[in-house]
C-alpha positions in Angstrom: 45.2 51.0 -22.6 47.7 53.6 -23.7 50.5 51.2 -22.9 49.1 48.6 -25.3 48.8 46.1 -22.5 45.7 44.3 -21.4 44.3 46.0 -18.3 43.5 44.2 -15.1 40.8 46.1 -13.3 40.0 45.6 -9.6 36.7 47.0 -8.4 34.2 46.4 -5.5 30.7 45.2 -6.2 29.1 48.5 -5.1 31.3 50.6 -7.4 30.7 48.2 -10.3 27.0 48.6 -9.8 27.4 52.3 -10.3 29.6 52.3 -13.4 30.3 48.7 -14.5 27.9 48.7 -17.4 30.4 50.8 -19.3 32.3 47.5 -19.8 29.6 46.5 -22.3 31.3 48.8 -24.8 34.4 46.6 -24.9 33.4 44.4 -27.9 32.5 47.5 -30.0 35.8 49.2 -29.0 37.9 46.1 -29.5 39.3 46.1 -26.0 39.5 43.2 -23.6 40.2 44.0 -20.0 40.0 41.5 -17.2 37.7 42.9 -14.5 37.8 41.4 -11.0 34.7 42.3 -9.0 35.3 41.8 -5.3 31.8 40.7 -4.3 30.8 40.8 -0.7 27.2 41.9 -1.4 27.8 45.0 0.7 29.2 48.5 0.9 31.9 47.4 3.4 33.8 50.7 3.1 30.7 52.6 4.3 30.0 50.1 7.0 33.6 50.6 8.3 33.1 54.4 8.3 29.6 54.3 9.8 29.2 50.9 11.6 25.8 51.9 13.1 24.2 52.2 9.6 21.7 49.6 8.4 21.7 50.3 4.6 24.9 48.6 3.5 23.7 45.4 2.0 23.5 45.3 -1.8 21.1 43.6 -4.1 23.1 40.8 -5.7 24.0 41.1 -9.3 25.0 38.2 -11.6 28.4 39.7 -12.6 29.6 36.7 -14.5 26.3 36.4 -16.4 26.4 40.1 -17.3 29.8 39.6 -19.0 28.2 36.9 -21.2 25.2 39.1 -22.0 27.5 42.0 -23.0 29.8 39.8 -25.3 32.5 38.8 -22.9 33.3 35.9 -20.7 32.2 35.5 -17.1 33.7 33.5 -14.2 32.8 33.0 -10.6 35.5 32.3 -7.9 34.9 31.6 -4.2 38.3 30.0 -3.4 41.9 30.8 -4.2 42.1 27.8 -6.5 39.0 28.9 -8.4 40.4 32.4 -8.6 43.7 31.2 -10.1 41.8 29.0 -12.6 39.5 31.9 -13.6 42.5 34.3 -14.1 44.2 31.8 -16.3 41.0 31.2 -18.3 40.3 34.9 -18.6 43.8 35.6 -19.8 43.6 33.0 -22.5 40.3 34.5 -23.9 40.3 37.2 -26.5 37.1 38.8 -25.1 36.9 40.9 -22.0 36.2 39.0 -18.8 34.5 39.6 -15.5 35.5 37.5 -12.6 33.0 37.5 -9.8 35.3 37.1 -6.8 33.1 36.1 -3.9 34.5 37.2 -0.5 32.9 37.1 2.9 30.7 40.0 4.1 32.7 42.1 6.5 36.1 41.4 4.8 38.1 44.6 4.0 41.6 45.1 2.8 44.5 46.3 4.9 44.7 49.3 2.6 41.1 50.3 3.4 41.7 49.8 7.2 44.9 51.9 7.1 43.2 54.6 5.1 40.2 54.8 7.5 42.6 54.9 10.5 44.4 57.9 8.9 41.2 59.9 8.2 40.0 59.4 11.7 43.2 60.8 13.3 
């Protein structure tokens, strides 16, 4: 925000469920980030750390609908093509945007896998 550029925010669905409602202040503050919520309906980071756990599934949230309720624009993407279209649409909007990026349960990033390998050493 200090750079006067539109922020692109990447967040997991579990983290968004803890703090994401703060995005509802965007219209009042006159800011318009694009938020991509990586939605696998699960705490995959915790599942990777403790695979024997049974409490990692999340209650689904309607992330795109929340954006609309809070004064922004919401999009859902399940494919690369849909994601690209959602990004272009969100970029063209003046309002903040939430893109509900649906990814398969069990999918984790290479960064997370590398991090977890390092902390286990």
